[in-house]
All heavy atoms as TSV, in Angstrom:
chain	resi	resn	atom	element	x	y	z
A	1	MET	N	N	118.436	363.907	116.313
A	1	MET	CA	C	117.501	362.974	115.707
A	1	MET	C	C	116.108	363.255	116.298
A	1	MET	O	O	115.939	363.260	117.506
A	1	MET	CB	C	117.952	361.548	116.026
A	1	MET	CG	C	117.164	360.503	115.290
A	1	MET	SD	S	117.647	358.805	115.709
A	1	MET	CE	C	119.043	358.558	114.653
A	2	PRO	N	N	115.108	363.474	115.454
A	2	PRO	CA	C	113.766	363.763	115.962
A	2	PRO	C	C	113.189	362.576	116.745
A	2	PRO	O	O	113.616	361.429	116.599
A	2	PRO	CB	C	112.939	364.028	114.706
A	2	PRO	CG	C	113.892	364.187	113.603
A	2	PRO	CD	C	115.181	363.569	114.011
A	3	PHE	N	N	112.200	362.896	117.557
A	3	PHE	CA	C	111.588	361.887	118.430
A	3	PHE	C	C	110.966	360.754	117.623
A	3	PHE	O	O	111.140	359.580	117.949
A	3	PHE	CB	C	110.537	362.552	119.318
A	3	PHE	CG	C	109.753	361.569	120.135
A	3	PHE	CD1	C	110.348	360.919	121.215
A	3	PHE	CD2	C	108.444	361.263	119.831
A	3	PHE	CE1	C	109.643	360.003	121.966
A	3	PHE	CE2	C	107.728	360.346	120.575
A	3	PHE	CZ	C	108.332	359.711	121.647
A	4	THR	N	N	110.227	361.072	116.546
A	4	THR	CA	C	109.561	360.029	115.755
A	4	THR	C	C	110.580	359.112	115.085
A	4	THR	O	O	110.354	357.906	114.979
A	4	THR	CB	C	108.641	360.647	114.696
A	4	THR	OG1	O	109.397	361.551	113.889
A	4	THR	CG2	C	107.492	361.386	115.346
A	5	SER	N	N	111.689	359.674	114.659
A	5	SER	CA	C	112.713	358.854	114.033
A	5	SER	C	C	113.346	357.906	115.046
A	5	SER	O	O	113.582	356.733	114.760
A	5	SER	CB	C	113.776	359.748	113.409
A	5	SER	OG	O	114.802	358.970	112.851
A	6	ARG	N	N	113.617	358.409	116.253
A	6	ARG	CA	C	114.172	357.550	117.298
A	6	ARG	C	C	113.193	356.457	117.705
A	6	ARG	O	O	113.586	355.309	117.928
A	6	ARG	CB	C	114.546	358.386	118.525
A	6	ARG	CG	C	115.835	359.164	118.333
A	6	ARG	CD	C	116.231	359.817	119.608
A	6	ARG	NE	N	115.200	360.831	119.910
A	6	ARG	CZ	C	115.100	361.491	121.038
A	6	ARG	NH1	N	115.934	361.246	122.022
A	6	ARG	NH2	N	114.150	362.379	121.224
A	7	LEU	N	N	111.903	356.825	117.772
A	7	LEU	CA	C	110.882	355.841	118.133
A	7	LEU	C	C	110.783	354.744	117.071
A	7	LEU	O	O	110.755	353.549	117.386
A	7	LEU	CB	C	109.525	356.520	118.315
A	7	LEU	CG	C	108.359	355.609	118.677
A	7	LEU	CD1	C	108.598	354.978	120.042
A	7	LEU	CD2	C	107.058	356.379	118.670
A	8	ALA	N	N	110.758	355.140	115.805
A	8	ALA	CA	C	110.694	354.159	114.723
A	8	ALA	C	C	111.934	353.275	114.720
A	8	ALA	O	O	111.842	352.058	114.518
A	8	ALA	CB	C	110.539	354.866	113.383
A	9	HIS	N	N	113.089	353.870	114.977
A	9	HIS	CA	C	114.325	353.098	114.995
A	9	HIS	C	C	114.307	352.070	116.127
A	9	HIS	O	O	114.712	350.918	115.935
A	9	HIS	CB	C	115.520	354.043	115.139
A	9	HIS	CG	C	116.842	353.345	115.178
A	9	HIS	ND1	N	117.370	352.706	114.072
A	9	HIS	CD2	C	117.734	353.149	116.177
A	9	HIS	CE1	C	118.521	352.167	114.392
A	9	HIS	NE2	N	118.767	352.424	115.682
A	10	SER	N	N	113.814	352.465	117.292
A	10	SER	CA	C	113.798	351.535	118.422
A	10	SER	C	C	112.765	350.427	118.216
A	10	SER	O	O	112.966	349.294	118.647
A	10	SER	CB	C	113.521	352.279	119.729
A	10	SER	OG	O	112.204	352.796	119.719
A	11	LEU	N	N	111.631	350.733	117.560
A	11	LEU	CA	C	110.625	349.712	117.306
A	11	LEU	C	C	111.077	348.714	116.250
A	11	LEU	O	O	110.811	347.521	116.340
A	11	LEU	CB	C	109.300	350.356	116.896
A	11	LEU	CG	C	108.563	351.130	117.988
A	11	LEU	CD1	C	107.342	351.813	117.407
A	11	LEU	CD2	C	108.169	350.213	119.124
A	12	LEU	N	N	111.754	349.202	115.226
A	12	LEU	CA	C	112.178	348.328	114.135
A	12	LEU	C	C	113.440	347.538	114.475
A	12	LEU	O	O	113.691	346.493	113.891
A	12	LEU	CB	C	112.404	349.138	112.860
A	12	LEU	CG	C	111.152	349.762	112.252
A	12	LEU	CD1	C	111.514	350.642	111.081
A	12	LEU	CD2	C	110.185	348.684	111.837
A	13	ARG	N	N	114.219	348.031	115.411
A	13	ARG	CA	C	115.466	347.357	115.747
A	13	ARG	C	C	115.203	345.945	116.275
A	13	ARG	O	O	115.886	345.002	115.911
A	13	ARG	CB	C	116.224	348.171	116.781
A	13	ARG	CG	C	117.530	347.556	117.170
A	13	ARG	CD	C	118.295	348.401	118.132
A	13	ARG	NE	N	117.388	349.325	118.813
A	13	ARG	CZ	C	117.724	350.140	119.780
A	13	ARG	NH1	N	118.963	350.161	120.192
A	13	ARG	NH2	N	116.855	350.942	120.346
A	14	SER	N	N	114.163	345.771	117.100
A	14	SER	CA	C	113.891	344.446	117.644
A	14	SER	C	C	113.348	343.503	116.570
A	14	SER	O	O	113.537	342.295	116.648
A	14	SER	CB	C	112.899	344.542	118.802
A	14	SER	OG	O	111.668	345.034	118.339
A	15	ALA	N	N	112.667	344.042	115.558
A	15	ALA	CA	C	112.147	343.195	114.484
A	15	ALA	C	C	113.253	342.715	113.564
A	15	ALA	O	O	113.170	341.638	112.988
A	15	ALA	CB	C	111.084	343.953	113.692
A	16	VAL	N	N	114.314	343.504	113.419
A	16	VAL	CA	C	115.394	343.158	112.507
A	16	VAL	C	C	116.401	342.226	113.183
A	16	VAL	O	O	117.015	341.396	112.539
A	16	VAL	CB	C	116.089	344.446	112.009
A	16	VAL	CG1	C	117.308	344.139	111.181
A	16	VAL	CG2	C	115.115	345.287	111.220
A	17	ARG	N	N	116.533	342.327	114.489
A	17	ARG	CA	C	117.513	341.536	115.214
A	17	ARG	C	C	117.166	340.052	115.104
A	17	ARG	O	O	116.044	339.656	115.370
A	17	ARG	CB	C	117.506	341.955	116.676
A	17	ARG	CG	C	118.569	341.274	117.487
A	17	ARG	CD	C	118.535	341.725	118.935
A	17	ARG	NE	N	118.498	343.174	119.024
A	17	ARG	CZ	C	117.912	343.830	120.013
A	17	ARG	NH1	N	117.299	343.177	120.968
A	17	ARG	NH2	N	117.918	345.139	120.040
A	18	PRO	N	N	118.121	339.234	114.691
A	18	PRO	CA	C	117.816	337.799	114.579
A	18	PRO	C	C	117.635	337.183	115.955
A	18	PRO	O	O	118.338	337.500	116.904
A	18	PRO	CB	C	119.034	337.226	113.864
A	18	PRO	CG	C	120.125	338.173	114.168
A	18	PRO	CD	C	119.500	339.534	114.318
A	19	GLY	N	N	116.668	336.292	116.039
A	19	GLY	CA	C	116.406	335.607	117.297
A	19	GLY	C	C	116.582	334.124	117.111
A	19	GLY	O	O	117.141	333.666	116.108
A	20	PRO	N	N	116.116	333.363	118.052
A	20	PRO	CA	C	116.230	331.903	117.895
A	20	PRO	C	C	115.366	331.420	116.729
A	20	PRO	O	O	114.309	331.973	116.444
A	20	PRO	CB	C	115.720	331.355	119.229
A	20	PRO	CG	C	114.900	332.458	119.817
A	20	PRO	CD	C	115.474	333.744	119.290
A	21	ALA	N	N	115.843	330.418	116.067
A	21	ALA	CA	C	115.117	329.869	114.923
A	21	ALA	C	C	113.824	329.230	115.411
A	21	ALA	O	O	113.794	328.592	116.463
A	21	ALA	CB	C	115.967	328.835	114.199
A	22	PRO	N	N	112.722	329.395	114.653
A	22	PRO	CA	C	111.469	328.775	115.064
A	22	PRO	C	C	111.569	327.252	114.998
A	22	PRO	O	O	112.174	326.698	114.088
A	22	PRO	CB	C	110.448	329.308	114.066
A	22	PRO	CG	C	111.237	329.750	112.889
A	22	PRO	CD	C	112.586	330.143	113.414
A	23	ARG	N	N	110.989	326.612	115.981
A	23	ARG	CA	C	111.032	325.157	116.023
A	23	ARG	C	C	110.007	324.589	115.053
A	23	ARG	O	O	108.904	325.099	114.927
A	23	ARG	CB	C	110.741	324.659	117.422
A	23	ARG	CG	C	111.822	325.087	118.410
A	23	ARG	CD	C	111.541	324.577	119.779
A	23	ARG	NE	N	111.621	323.132	119.757
A	23	ARG	CZ	C	111.280	322.370	120.769
A	23	ARG	NH1	N	110.837	322.904	121.865
A	23	ARG	NH2	N	111.367	321.062	120.685
A	24	GLY	N	N	110.362	323.530	114.394
A	24	GLY	CA	C	109.473	322.881	113.451
A	24	GLY	C	C	108.617	321.832	114.134
A	24	GLY	O	O	108.686	321.605	115.340
A	25	LEU	N	N	107.812	321.193	113.343
A	25	LEU	CA	C	106.970	320.121	113.857
A	25	LEU	C	C	107.826	318.885	114.109
A	25	LEU	O	O	108.764	318.593	113.378
A	25	LEU	CB	C	105.868	319.785	112.860
A	25	LEU	CG	C	104.851	320.887	112.597
A	25	LEU	CD1	C	103.896	320.454	111.503
A	25	LEU	CD2	C	104.088	321.215	113.847
A	26	ILE	N	N	107.488	318.185	115.149
A	26	ILE	CA	C	108.214	316.967	115.487
A	26	ILE	C	C	107.356	315.791	115.057
A	26	ILE	O	O	106.212	315.664	115.474
A	26	ILE	CB	C	108.499	316.901	116.998
A	26	ILE	CG1	C	109.351	318.090	117.412
A	26	ILE	CG2	C	109.189	315.595	117.352
A	26	ILE	CD1	C	109.543	318.219	118.902
A	27	SER	N	N	107.896	314.947	114.207
A	27	SER	CA	C	107.127	313.794	113.751
A	27	SER	C	C	107.483	312.584	114.590
A	27	SER	O	O	108.529	312.531	115.233
A	27	SER	CB	C	107.416	313.518	112.280
A	27	SER	OG	O	108.771	313.180	112.115
A	28	GLY	N	N	106.604	311.630	114.562
A	28	GLY	CA	C	106.843	310.405	115.291
A	28	GLY	C	C	105.697	310.111	116.238
A	28	GLY	O	O	104.720	310.858	116.318
A	29	PRO	N	N	105.801	309.040	116.972
A	29	PRO	CA	C	104.727	308.688	117.900
A	29	PRO	C	C	104.673	309.695	119.055
A	29	PRO	O	O	105.670	310.326	119.383
A	29	PRO	CB	C	105.131	307.300	118.397
A	29	PRO	CG	C	106.590	307.220	118.177
A	29	PRO	CD	C	106.880	308.066	116.985
A	30	PRO	N	N	103.501	309.845	119.666
A	30	PRO	CA	C	103.396	310.787	120.774
A	30	PRO	C	C	104.223	310.322	121.972
A	30	PRO	O	O	104.423	309.128	122.188
A	30	PRO	CB	C	101.901	310.792	121.105
A	30	PRO	CG	C	101.389	309.509	120.590
A	30	PRO	CD	C	102.231	309.171	119.398
A	31	GLN	N	N	104.703	311.293	122.739
A	31	GLN	CA	C	105.495	310.938	123.917
A	31	GLN	C	C	104.619	310.309	124.991
A	31	GLN	O	O	105.071	309.472	125.749
A	31	GLN	CB	C	106.198	312.176	124.454
A	31	GLN	CG	C	107.237	312.707	123.493
A	31	GLN	CD	C	107.914	313.958	124.007
A	31	GLN	OE1	O	107.539	314.494	125.038
A	31	GLN	NE2	N	108.904	314.426	123.268
A	32	GLU	N	N	103.355	310.759	125.067
A	32	GLU	CA	C	102.392	310.163	125.989
A	32	GLU	C	C	101.215	309.659	125.167
A	32	GLU	O	O	100.608	310.423	124.424
A	32	GLU	CB	C	101.905	311.199	126.988
A	32	GLU	CG	C	102.995	311.748	127.882
A	32	GLU	CD	C	102.467	312.816	128.817
A	32	GLU	OE1	O	101.236	312.916	128.952
A	32	GLU	OE2	O	103.287	313.524	129.390
A	33	PRO	N	N	100.869	308.386	125.275
A	33	PRO	CA	C	99.753	307.863	124.483
A	33	PRO	C	C	98.436	308.522	124.884
A	33	PRO	O	O	98.242	308.921	126.029
A	33	PRO	CB	C	99.732	306.375	124.807
A	33	PRO	CG	C	100.830	306.110	125.742
A	33	PRO	CD	C	101.511	307.377	126.086
A	34	LEU	N	N	97.537	308.645	123.904
A	34	LEU	CA	C	96.227	309.226	124.169
A	34	LEU	C	C	95.371	308.247	124.953
A	34	LEU	O	O	95.416	307.040	124.721
A	34	LEU	CB	C	95.525	309.575	122.854
A	34	LEU	CG	C	96.157	310.669	122.013
A	34	LEU	CD1	C	95.381	310.835	120.724
A	34	LEU	CD2	C	96.208	311.968	122.768
A	35	GLY	N	N	94.571	308.792	125.843
A	35	GLY	CA	C	93.682	307.957	126.632
A	35	GLY	C	C	92.397	307.671	125.870
A	35	GLY	O	O	92.121	308.233	124.799
A	36	THR	N	N	91.572	306.816	126.437
A	36	THR	CA	C	90.303	306.451	125.808
A	36	THR	C	C	89.372	307.647	125.733
A	36	THR	O	O	88.707	307.866	124.716
A	36	THR	CB	C	89.639	305.316	126.603
A	36	THR	OG1	O	90.563	304.241	126.721
A	36	THR	CG2	C	88.393	304.826	125.910
A	37	GLY	N	N	89.321	308.447	126.783
A	37	GLY	CA	C	88.435	309.613	126.802
A	37	GLY	C	C	88.807	310.631	125.743
A	37	GLY	O	O	87.940	311.190	125.066
A	38	GLU	N	N	90.107	310.889	125.594
A	38	GLU	CA	C	90.563	311.835	124.573
A	38	GLU	C	C	90.240	311.331	123.176
A	38	GLU	O	O	89.859	312.109	122.293
A	38	GLU	CB	C	92.058	312.070	124.717
A	38	GLU	CG	C	92.438	312.789	125.988
A	38	GLU	CD	C	93.922	312.805	126.229
A	38	GLU	OE1	O	94.606	311.842	125.831
A	38	GLU	OE2	O	94.401	313.787	126.819
A	39	THR	N	N	90.378	310.047	122.961
A	39	THR	CA	C	90.060	309.465	121.661
A	39	THR	C	C	88.572	309.596	121.361
A	39	THR	O	O	88.184	309.963	120.245
A	39	THR	CB	C	90.477	307.990	121.628
A	39	THR	OG1	O	91.869	307.895	121.942
A	39	THR	CG2	C	90.233	307.384	120.263
A	40	ILE	N	N	87.731	309.326	122.352
A	40	ILE	CA	C	86.282	309.423	122.149
A	40	ILE	C	C	85.875	310.860	121.860
A	40	ILE	O	O	85.077	311.117	120.955
A	40	ILE	CB	C	85.540	308.853	123.374
A	40	ILE	CG1	C	85.729	307.342	123.438
A	40	ILE	CG2	C	84.066	309.215	123.343
A	40	ILE	CD1	C	85.206	306.703	124.706
A	41	VAL	N	N	86.425	311.809	122.604
A	41	VAL	CA	C	86.097	313.224	122.377
A	41	VAL	C	C	86.539	313.660	120.983
A	41	VAL	O	O	85.799	314.334	120.257
A	41	VAL	CB	C	86.739	314.106	123.464
A	41	VAL	CG1	C	86.668	315.575	123.097
A	41	VAL	CG2	C	86.082	313.865	124.802
A	42	GLY	N	N	87.729	313.267	120.569
A	42	GLY	CA	C	88.232	313.639	119.250
A	42	GLY	C	C	87.403	313.052	118.118
A	42	GLY	O	O	87.054	313.754	117.163
A	43	LEU	N	N	87.077	311.769	118.208
A	43	LEU	CA	C	86.280	311.136	117.159
A	43	LEU	C	C	84.860	311.693	117.117
A	43	LEU	O	O	84.277	311.840	116.030
A	43	LEU	CB	C	86.250	309.620	117.360
A	43	LEU	CG	C	87.580	308.905	117.094
A	43	LEU	CD1	C	87.467	307.430	117.435
A	43	LEU	CD2	C	88.018	309.094	115.662
A	44	THR	N	N	84.299	312.020	118.289
A	44	THR	CA	C	82.968	312.622	118.320
A	44	THR	C	C	82.978	313.997	117.662
A	44	THR	O	O	82.070	314.337	116.893
A	44	THR	CB	C	82.469	312.731	119.775
A	44	THR	OG1	O	82.465	311.431	120.356
A	44	THR	CG2	C	81.083	313.321	119.846
A	45	ALA	N	N	84.008	314.791	117.945
A	45	ALA	CA	C	84.112	316.118	117.330
A	45	ALA	C	C	84.247	316.013	115.813
A	45	ALA	O	O	83.603	316.768	115.073
A	45	ALA	CB	C	85.314	316.866	117.916
A	46	ILE	N	N	85.037	315.075	115.338
A	46	ILE	CA	C	85.189	314.889	113.891
A	46	ILE	C	C	83.872	314.426	113.271
A	46	ILE	O	O	83.464	314.912	112.207
A	46	ILE	CB	C	86.325	313.886	113.600
A	46	ILE	CG1	C	87.665	314.512	113.960
A	46	ILE	CG2	C	86.321	313.454	112.144
A	46	ILE	CD1	C	88.826	313.556	113.894
A	47	PHE	N	N	83.190	313.498	113.929
A	47	PHE	CA	C	81.919	312.986	113.426
A	47	PHE	C	C	80.898	314.116	113.304
A	47	PHE	O	O	80.238	314.251	112.278
A	47	PHE	CB	C	81.407	311.884	114.371
A	47	PHE	CG	C	80.062	311.348	113.994
A	47	PHE	CD1	C	79.933	310.440	112.959
A	47	PHE	CD2	C	78.921	311.753	114.663
A	47	PHE	CE1	C	78.694	309.935	112.609
A	47	PHE	CE2	C	77.684	311.260	114.322
A	47	PHE	CZ	C	77.565	310.353	113.290
A	48	ILE	N	N	80.769	314.932	114.352
A	48	ILE	CA	C	79.787	316.026	114.331
A	48	ILE	C	C	80.163	317.068	113.289
A	48	ILE	O	O	79.299	317.585	112.575
A	48	ILE	CB	C	79.668	316.647	115.737
A	48	ILE	CG1	C	78.994	315.656	116.674
A	48	ILE	CG2	C	78.909	317.957	115.703
A	48	ILE	CD1	C	78.988	316.089	118.126
A	49	THR	N	N	81.451	317.363	113.169
A	49	THR	CA	C	81.903	318.383	112.225
A	49	THR	C	C	81.631	317.991	110.780
A	49	THR	O	O	81.173	318.807	109.978
A	49	THR	CB	C	83.408	318.642	112.410
A	49	THR	OG1	O	83.640	319.044	113.752
A	49	THR	CG2	C	83.890	319.721	111.469
A	50	PHE	N	N	81.903	316.755	110.431
A	50	PHE	CA	C	81.758	316.342	109.036
A	50	PHE	C	C	80.361	315.831	108.695
A	50	PHE	O	O	79.840	316.115	107.622
A	50	PHE	CB	C	82.794	315.266	108.691
A	50	PHE	CG	C	84.184	315.815	108.570
A	50	PHE	CD1	C	85.130	315.525	109.526
A	50	PHE	CD2	C	84.530	316.628	107.516
A	50	PHE	CE1	C	86.409	316.038	109.429
A	50	PHE	CE2	C	85.807	317.145	107.406
A	50	PHE	CZ	C	86.752	316.854	108.369
A	51	LEU	N	N	79.761	315.065	109.574
A	51	LEU	CA	C	78.484	314.449	109.244
A	51	LEU	C	C	77.287	315.232	109.760
A	51	LEU	O	O	76.159	314.976	109.320
A	51	LEU	CB	C	78.448	313.016	109.779
A	51	LEU	CG	C	79.506	312.088	109.167
A	51	LEU	CD1	C	79.377	310.712	109.771
A	51	LEU	CD2	C	79.372	312.028	107.669
A	52	GLY	N	N	77.485	316.144	110.686
A	52	GLY	CA	C	76.385	316.941	111.221
A	52	GLY	C	C	75.658	317.757	110.163
A	52	GLY	O	O	74.423	317.689	110.052
A	53	PRO	N	N	76.368	318.557	109.352
A	53	PRO	CA	C	75.677	319.326	108.311
A	53	PRO	C	C	74.966	318.447	107.272
A	53	PRO	O	O	73.875	318.782	106.819
A	53	PRO	CB	C	76.800	320.133	107.656
A	53	PRO	CG	C	77.845	320.235	108.700
A	53	PRO	CD	C	77.773	318.959	109.465
A	54	ALA	N	N	75.571	317.333	106.919
A	54	ALA	CA	C	74.926	316.433	105.955
A	54	ALA	C	C	73.661	315.825	106.548
A	54	ALA	O	O	72.630	315.713	105.867
A	54	ALA	CB	C	75.891	315.327	105.539
A	55	ALA	N	N	73.699	315.461	107.824
A	55	ALA	CA	C	72.514	314.915	108.477
A	55	ALA	C	C	71.417	315.965	108.578
A	55	ALA	O	O	70.235	315.673	108.376
A	55	ALA	CB	C	72.875	314.391	109.864
A	56	TRP	N	N	71.795	317.212	108.883
A	56	TRP	CA	C	70.810	318.303	108.953
A	56	TRP	C	C	70.132	318.485	107.593
A	56	TRP	O	O	68.917	318.626	107.501
A	56	TRP	CB	C	71.506	319.589	109.373
A	56	TRP	CG	C	70.597	320.771	109.349
A	56	TRP	CD1	C	70.364	321.616	108.300
A	56	TRP	CD2	C	69.760	321.228	110.413
A	56	TRP	NE1	N	69.463	322.580	108.655
A	56	TRP	CE2	C	69.068	322.365	109.954
A	56	TRP	CE3	C	69.547	320.801	111.707
A	56	TRP	CZ2	C	68.177	323.059	110.743
A	56	TRP	CZ3	C	68.666	321.498	112.495
A	56	TRP	CH2	C	67.990	322.613	112.013
A	57	LEU	N	N	70.926	318.483	106.538
A	57	LEU	CA	C	70.377	318.671	105.200
A	57	LEU	C	C	69.431	317.536	104.829
A	57	LEU	O	O	68.344	317.775	104.299
A	57	LEU	CB	C	71.514	318.755	104.178
A	57	LEU	CG	C	71.098	319.111	102.768
A	57	LEU	CD1	C	70.848	320.607	102.681
A	57	LEU	CD2	C	72.134	318.682	101.788
A	58	LEU	N	N	69.807	316.296	105.116
A	58	LEU	CA	C	68.951	315.167	104.778
A	58	LEU	C	C	67.668	315.160	105.608
A	58	LEU	O	O	66.603	314.779	105.107
A	58	LEU	CB	C	69.711	313.857	104.968
A	58	LEU	CG	C	70.800	313.595	103.928
A	58	LEU	CD1	C	71.578	312.348	104.308
A	58	LEU	CD2	C	70.202	313.467	102.545
A	59	CYS	N	N	67.732	315.573	106.857
A	59	CYS	CA	C	66.537	315.608	107.702
A	59	CYS	C	C	65.570	316.705	107.266
A	59	CYS	O	O	64.361	316.582	107.461
A	59	CYS	CB	C	66.928	315.818	109.155
A	59	CYS	SG	S	67.678	314.365	109.894
A	60	HIS	N	N	66.065	317.767	106.695
A	60	HIS	CA	C	65.227	318.894	106.289
A	60	HIS	C	C	65.065	318.988	104.771
A	60	HIS	O	O	64.734	320.041	104.243
A	60	HIS	CB	C	65.811	320.201	106.829
A	60	HIS	CG	C	65.741	320.292	108.318
A	60	HIS	ND1	N	66.728	319.781	109.125
A	60	HIS	CD2	C	64.796	320.799	109.137
A	60	HIS	CE1	C	66.404	319.993	110.385
A	60	HIS	NE2	N	65.229	320.608	110.420
A	61	LEU	N	N	65.289	317.889	104.088
A	61	LEU	CA	C	65.228	317.880	102.629
A	61	LEU	C	C	63.845	318.250	102.118
A	61	LEU	O	O	63.722	319.005	101.142
A	61	LEU	CB	C	65.651	316.508	102.095
A	61	LEU	CG	C	65.981	316.413	100.620
A	61	LEU	CD1	C	67.077	317.393	100.265
A	61	LEU	CD2	C	66.395	315.011	100.263
A	62	GLU	N	N	62.804	317.774	102.754
A	62	GLU	CA	C	61.444	318.092	102.331
A	62	GLU	C	C	61.163	319.592	102.478
A	62	GLU	O	O	60.439	320.169	101.662
A	62	GLU	CB	C	60.426	317.269	103.117
A	62	GLU	CG	C	60.509	315.779	102.835
A	62	GLU	CD	C	60.233	315.451	101.364
A	62	GLU	OE1	O	59.346	316.096	100.749
A	62	GLU	OE2	O	60.908	314.550	100.832
A	63	ASP	N	N	61.689	320.202	103.519
A	63	ASP	CA	C	61.498	321.640	103.701
A	63	ASP	C	C	62.166	322.418	102.569
A	63	ASP	O	O	61.666	323.449	102.131
A	63	ASP	CB	C	62.071	322.097	105.042
A	63	ASP	CG	C	61.351	321.462	106.210
A	63	ASP	OD1	O	60.178	321.066	106.046
A	63	ASP	OD2	O	61.973	321.362	107.296
A	64	TYR	N	N	63.316	321.945	102.123
A	64	TYR	CA	C	64.027	322.627	101.055
A	64	TYR	C	C	63.363	322.421	99.695
A	64	TYR	O	O	63.495	323.252	98.795
A	64	TYR	CB	C	65.487	322.160	100.990
A	64	TYR	CG	C	66.297	322.537	102.181
A	64	TYR	CD1	C	67.045	321.588	102.880
A	64	TYR	CD2	C	66.349	323.858	102.650
A	64	TYR	CE1	C	67.797	321.921	103.991
A	64	TYR	CE2	C	67.091	324.205	103.754
A	64	TYR	CZ	C	67.819	323.238	104.425
A	64	TYR	OH	O	68.550	323.596	105.501
A	65	LYS	N	N	62.647	321.311	99.537
A	65	LYS	CA	C	61.974	321.033	98.270
A	65	LYS	C	C	60.732	321.915	98.074
A	65	LYS	O	O	60.339	322.197	96.950
A	65	LYS	CB	C	61.539	319.567	98.194
A	65	LYS	CG	C	62.677	318.621	97.956
A	65	LYS	CD	C	62.125	317.203	97.845
A	65	LYS	CE	C	63.211	316.194	97.615
A	65	LYS	NZ	N	62.671	314.821	97.522
A	66	LYS	N	N	60.115	322.345	99.173
A	66	LYS	CA	C	58.890	323.145	99.078
A	66	LYS	C	C	59.203	324.497	98.457
A	66	LYS	O	O	60.183	325.134	98.765
A	66	LYS	CB	C	58.297	323.370	100.463
A	66	LYS	CG	C	57.741	322.124	101.096
A	66	LYS	CD	C	57.177	322.442	102.454
A	66	LYS	CE	C	56.708	321.169	103.153
A	66	LYS	NZ	N	56.258	321.429	104.516
A	67	ARG	N	N	58.317	324.921	97.574
A	67	ARG	CA	C	58.448	326.240	96.962
A	67	ARG	C	C	57.324	327.105	97.490
A	67	ARG	O	O	56.160	326.844	97.232
A	67	ARG	CB	C	58.393	326.151	95.455
A	67	ARG	CG	C	59.576	325.420	94.898
A	67	ARG	CD	C	59.758	325.810	93.480
A	67	ARG	NE	N	61.033	325.247	93.040
A	67	ARG	CZ	C	61.879	325.914	92.304
A	67	ARG	NH1	N	61.587	327.107	91.914
A	67	ARG	NH2	N	63.001	325.361	91.945
A	68	GLU	N	N	57.678	328.112	98.194
A	68	GLU	CA	C	56.652	329.007	98.746
A	68	GLU	C	C	56.727	330.358	98.097
A	68	GLU	O	O	57.699	330.869	97.701
A	68	GLU	CB	C	56.829	329.162	100.250
A	68	GLU	CG	C	56.603	327.864	100.955
A	68	GLU	CD	C	56.750	328.030	102.460
A	68	GLU	OE1	O	57.410	328.958	102.922
A	68	GLU	OE2	O	56.165	327.187	103.151
């Protein structure tokens, strides 16, 4: 058996071999409740992500209206 064939066989053998099944998402309440700091950081990140671009656009609306 040529070297390249043996190499390909050894590389593909691990991909074909069945392994443990992937774990799915676990639903339900968290095992440890979130703290106040984590909640504030999360809500701040969501606020900046969604409302930041809209606020930027509204603050610079006059600049966008100008035709140069």
